[in-house]
C-alpha positions in Angstrom: 43.0 -24.7 14.6 40.1 -26.9 14.1 38.7 -26.2 17.5 38.9 -22.4 16.4 36.9 -23.1 13.2 34.5 -25.3 15.2 33.9 -22.3 17.4 33.6 -19.7 14.7 31.0 -22.1 12.8 28.7 -22.5 15.6 28.4 -18.9 16.6 28.1 -18.4 12.9 25.0 -20.8 12.8 23.7 -19.2 15.9 23.6 -15.7 14.5 22.0 -17.0 11.3 19.2 -18.7 13.1 18.7 -15.9 15.4 18.3 -13.5 12.2 16.1 -16.0 10.7 13.9 -15.8 13.6 14.0 -11.9 13.8 12.8 -11.9 10.1 10.0 -14.2 10.8 8.9 -12.2 13.8 9.0 -8.8 11.9 7.2 -10.6 8.9 4.6 -12.0 11.4 4.0 -8.5 12.9 3.5 -6.6 9.7 1.0 -9.1 8.0 -0.9 -10.1 11.1 -3.7 -7.3 10.6 -4.2 -8.5 7.0 -6.0 -11.4 5.0 -4.3 -12.8 1.8 -5.0 -15.8 -1.0 -2.5 -16.8 -2.9 -3.3 -16.2 -6.8 -1.4 -18.8 -9.3 -2.6 -16.4 -12.2 -0.8 -13.7 -10.6 2.1 -15.5 -9.0 1.6 -13.8 -5.6 -0.4 -13.0 -2.9 -3.2 -10.9 -2.7 -4.6 -8.5 0.1 -8.2 -9.3 0.7 -9.1 -7.6 3.9 -7.4 -5.3 6.6 -8.3 -5.9 10.4 -5.9 -3.7 12.2 -6.7 -0.4 13.8 -3.9 1.7 12.6 -4.8 4.9 10.6 -1.7 5.2 8.6 -1.1 1.9 6.9 1.8 0.3 4.4 0.7 -2.5 2.7 3.0 -5.8 3.3 5.4 -6.5 0.4 5.6 -10.0 1.2 3.9 -12.9 2.7 5.2 -16.5 3.6 8.1 -16.1 1.4 6.1 -14.8 -1.4 5.5 -11.3 -3.3 2.3 -9.3 -2.4 0.9 -8.5 -5.8 -2.4 -7.1 -5.8 -5.2 -5.5 -3.6 -8.4 -7.8 -4.3 -12.1 -6.4 -4.4 -14.0 -5.5 -1.4 -10.7 -5.2 0.8 -10.7 -3.2 3.9 -14.1 -3.7 4.8 -13.1 -2.8 8.5 -10.8 0.1 7.6 -12.9 3.0 7.7 -10.3 4.6 10.4 -7.5 4.4 7.6 -6.4 7.9 6.9 -3.4 7.3 4.6 -2.2 4.2 2.5 1.1 3.5 0.9 1.3 0.7 -1.9 4.4 -0.9 -2.1 6.4 -1.3 -5.2 5.5 -5.1 -5.5 1.8 -4.5 -6.0 1.0 -4.6 -9.8 -2.9 -4.6 -9.4 -5.5 -2.7 -7.6 -8.8 -4.6 -8.0 -12.6 -3.7 -7.9 -13.6 -1.5 -5.0 -10.1 -2.2 -3.2 -10.6 1.0 -1.0 -14.1 1.8 -1.5 -14.6 1.0 2.6 -12.0 3.3 3.6 -14.4 6.2 4.1 -12.1 8.4 5.8 -8.7 7.7 3.6 -7.1 11.4 3.0 -3.8 10.1 1.2 -2.6 7.3 -1.0 0.9 6.7 -2.6 1.0 4.0 -5.3 4.3 2.3 -6.0 6.4 2.3 -8.9 4.8 -0.9 -10.4 1.1 -0.5 -10.3 -0.2 -0.7 -13.8 -3.8 -1.6 -13.2 -6.6 0.2 -11.4 -10.0 -0.7 -11.5 -12.3 2.3 -12.4 -14.2 1.2 -9.0 -11.0 0.9 -6.8 -11.9 4.3 -4.9 -15.8 3.6 -4.8 -18.7 4.4 -7.2 -21.6 6.8 -7.4 -23.1 5.0 -4.5 -20.2 5.7 -2.0 -16.7 5.5 -1.5 -13.3 7.6 -0.5 -15.5 10.4 0.3 -12.5 12.5 2.3 -9.6 11.5 -0.4 -7.5 14.5 -0.9 -4.5 13.3 -2.9 -3.2 10.8 -5.0 0.5 10.3 -5.5 2.5 8.0 -7.7 6.5 7.2 -7.5 8.1 8.6 -10.1 9.3 5.8 -11.6 5.8 4.2 -12.3 5.7 3.5 -16.1 1.8 3.7 -16.2 0.4 6.4 -14.0 1.7 9.7 -12.7 0.1 12.4 -10.6 -0.2 16.3 -11.3 -1.1 18.1 -8.0 -2.5 15.0 -6.3 -4.5 14.2 -9.1 -4.2 10.8 -10.9 -3.4 10.6 -14.8 -2.2 8.0 -17.3 1.7 8.6 -17.7 1.3 10.0 -20.9 -1.2 12.6 -19.5 -3.9 11.8 -21.8 -6.0 10.4 -19.5 -7.6 11.8 -16.2 -8.3 8.5 -14.3 -9.2 10.1 -10.6 -9.7 13.6 -9.1 -10.0 13.0 -5.2 -13.2 13.4 -4.1 -12.5 16.0 -1.3 -9.5 17.8 -2.8 -9.4 21.2 -1.8 -10.5 24.2 -4.5 -13.9 25.3 -6.0 -12.6 25.2 -9.6 -10.2 22.9 -11.5 -8.7 23.4 -15.0 -8.1 19.9 -16.4 -4.1 20.4 -17.8 -3.9 20.7 -21.4 -3.1 17.2 -23.2 -5.6 15.6 -21.7 -7.9 13.7 -24.4 -10.2 11.4 -22.0 -12.0 12.0 -18.7 -12.1 8.5 -17.3 -15.2 6.7 -16.0 -16.1 8.0 -12.3 -13.2 10.2 -12.6 -14.9 13.0 -10.6 -17.4 11.1 -8.9 -18.5 12.7 -5.4 -16.1 15.6 -5.8 -18.5 17.7 -3.9 -16.3 21.0 -3.4 -16.1 21.9 -7.0 -18.5 24.6 -8.2 -16.3 24.7 -11.6 -14.5 22.5 -14.2 -12.9 23.5 -17.3 -12.1 20.7 -19.7 -9.4 21.9 -22.1 -9.6 21.9 -26.2 -8.6 18.6 -27.2 -11.0 16.2 -24.8 -12.7 13.9 -27.1 -14.6 11.6 -24.7 -15.9 11.4 -21.1 -16.1 8.0 -19.3 -19.8 6.9 -17.7 -20.7 9.0 -14.6 -17.5 10.9 -14.8 -19.1 13.8 -12.9 -21.7 11.8 -10.8 -22.5 13.2 -7.5 -20.7 16.4 -8.0 -23.3 18.2 -5.7 -21.9 21.8 -5.8 -20.9 21.6 -9.5 -22.6 25.0 -11.3 -20.4 25.4 -14.1 -18.7 23.3 -16.8 -16.8 24.4 -20.0 -16.8 21.7 -22.8 -14.4 21.8 -25.8 -16.0 21.5 -29.4 -13.4 18.7 -29.8 -15.7 16.6 -27.6 -17.2 13.7 -29.5 -18.8 11.3 -27.0 -20.7 12.5 -23.6 -20.8 8.6 -22.5 -24.0 7.6 -20.2 -25.2 9.0 -16.8 -22.2 11.4 -17.0 -23.9 14.4 -15.1 -25.9 13.5 -11.8 -25.2 17.1 -10.6 -28.3 19.0 -9.3 -26.8 22.5 -9.2 -25.3 22.3 -12.6 -26.8 25.5 -14.2 -24.3 26.8 -16.9 -22.9 25.0 -19.7 -20.1 26.7 -21.8 -19.6 25.1 -25.1 -16.7 26.1 -27.4 -18.7 25.1 -30.5 -22.0 26.4 -32.3 -25.6 25.3 -31.4 -25.5 23.1 -34.4 -22.5 21.2 -33.0 -23.9 20.9 -29.6 -27.3 19.3 -31.0 -25.2 16.9 -32.6 -22.7 15.8 -29.5 -26.0 15.6 -27.5 -27.1 12.8 -29.5 -24.3 10.7 -27.9 -26.0 11.0 -24.5 -28.7 8.6 -25.6 -32.3 8.8 -26.6 -33.4 8.3 -23.0 -31.2 9.9 -20.5 -31.2 9.3 -16.6 -33.8 11.1 -15.0 -30.8 12.2 -12.5 -29.4 13.8 -15.3 -32.3 16.4 -15.6 -30.2 19.5 -14.4 -27.7 18.7 -17.3 -30.5 18.6 -20.0 -32.0 21.7 -18.4 -28.9 23.6 -18.1 -28.6 27.1 -20.0 -26.1 26.5 -23.1 -23.6 29.3 -23.6 -22.2 28.9 -27.2 -19.0 29.6 -29.0 -17.1 29.8 -25.6 -13.5 31.4 -26.1 -10.8 30.1 -24.2 -8.5 32.6 -22.2 -4.8 32.9 -22.3 -3.4 30.5 -19.7 -0.5 33.0 -18.6 1.1 36.1 -19.5 4.2 37.9 -18.0 5.2 41.7 -18.2 9.0 43.1 -18.5 9.9 46.7 -17.7 11.7 49.1 -20.1 12.8 52.5 -20.5 9.4 54.3 -20.5 7.8 51.0 -22.1 7.0 47.5 -21.2 6.5 44.3 -23.0 3.6 41.6 -22.6 4.2 38.0 -23.5 1.4 35.4 -23.6 1.1 31.8 -24.0 -0.5 30.5 -27.5 -4.3 29.5 -27.2 -5.9 27.5 -30.0 -9.3 28.3 -31.7 -9.2 31.9 -31.7 -8.8 34.9 -33.8 -6.5 37.1 -31.8 -5.7 38.9 -28.2 -6.7 42.0 -26.8 -5.0 43.6 -23.7 -5.6 46.7 -21.7 -3.0 48.8 -19.8 -4.0 51.6 -17.3 -2.5 53.5 -14.2 -5.8 53.2 -12.5 -6.3 49.3 -11.2 -10.3 49.4 -12.0 -9.4 50.3 -15.6 -11.6 53.4 -15.8 -12.2 54.7 -19.3 -10.3 58.1 -19.0 -7.0 56.2 -17.9 -7.4 52.8 -19.9 -5.8 51.9 -23.5 -6.7 48.9 -25.6 -4.5 47.1 -27.6 -5.8 44.5 -30.1 -3.9 42.1 -31.8 -5.6 40.4 -34.8 -2.9 37.8 -35.6 -3.2 34.9 -33.7 0.2 33.8 -34.0 1.6 36.7 -32.4 2.5 36.0 -28.6 4.2 39.4 -27.7 3.7 42.9 -27.8 5.8 46.3 -26.7 4.1 49.3 -25.5 6.0 52.5 -26.0 6.3 56.2 -25.5 5.0 55.9 -21.7 6.1 58.0 -18.7 9.0 56.6 -16.8 8.7 55.4 -13.3 5.2 54.7 -13.5 3.3 51.6 -12.4 0.7 50.0 -15.2 -2.0 47.7 -14.7 -2.5 45.0 -17.5 -4.9 42.4 -18.3 -5.3 40.2 -21.5 -8.1 38.3 -23.1 -9.0 36.2 -26.3 -11.4 36.5 -29.0 -12.8 35.0 -32.1 -15.4 35.7 -34.6 -18.4 33.3 -35.4 -20.9 34.4 -38.5 -19.9 37.8 -38.5 -20.2 38.1 -34.4 -17.4 38.9 -31.8 -16.8 36.6 -29.1 -14.5 37.3 -26.0 -13.1 35.3 -23.2 -12.9 36.4 -19.7 -10.3 38.9 -18.6 -7.2 37.6 -17.1 -6.0 38.3 -13.9 -4.4 41.7 -13.5 -0.7 42.3 -13.2 1.3 45.2 -12.6 4.7 46.6 -14.2 6.5 50.0 -13.0 8.6 51.4 -16.0 12.0 52.7 -16.0 12.9 56.1 -16.5 
């Protein structure tokens, strides 16, 4: 019996030694292309460089038996080939210029415990992740989230980073956002139009710097601070401002008395006052010789107006216009129509300022076919 126990103990010891050796070999393999230093303050290791040749990498979560807790400034100096990065859940801090040398980086996934991201983590007005298309965040992260590949604070009030190479010529910032972070849209060269929603209060420094294709931007009357060096956009020709001319003059004072020379296009752009925000969404429901239009609520307006027609081009002879002067009303049923007939519908909003009526753009056209 003693011999059997001794034999089992020996086998167990050998297996334990083998497992430990295998773990050490794996750890060495997963960290050999990185450089680290230990931070007493952060109580873990900090990645300071990547020297490998892989295009898709996952940062190590441990080194020498300790957690990897941060990505330090100037990391990845030789990482120009890296196209995707996964940040593990052990990492809590993304430091200054951490990914700025990853010039071919297309996507990055942030772990569940990242709680601090430096404004220059992805670069600055002078360079950075120019090919970045998507930023995603683990759903259980308590500090950040992503919406369609764009980085936001968890509560959705701050837009922190728009990927510089994200597809699309127009971007409408989601409602609920109150602040655009510093460098948020820096080097987003594909964008031609940006719509800031009602409720945005401040723009961070250099927020739109380097948006070389940006031609139009919509700014709400809620804006209180334009910050500094915000617009380095050589093609910016049109600014649509929700407020009045007097409100714009007051807002412009927050831009400083001596604006940067590079912002000349912003100062010389045409200002379109009293901009009216359109309806975000609307739907059509068919009925017997009738249909119902339902639309989303829009603030700062006097009412809604929609047109319906059997002609997709809305020619005068076939088009009817319905005006809703009650801004709280969000539905309208059109009756006494022809049965089994297709109707085209579009909607817009309007408001009156000093006796003059201003309209939003028409929505996209939708169609509905009435029932018999």
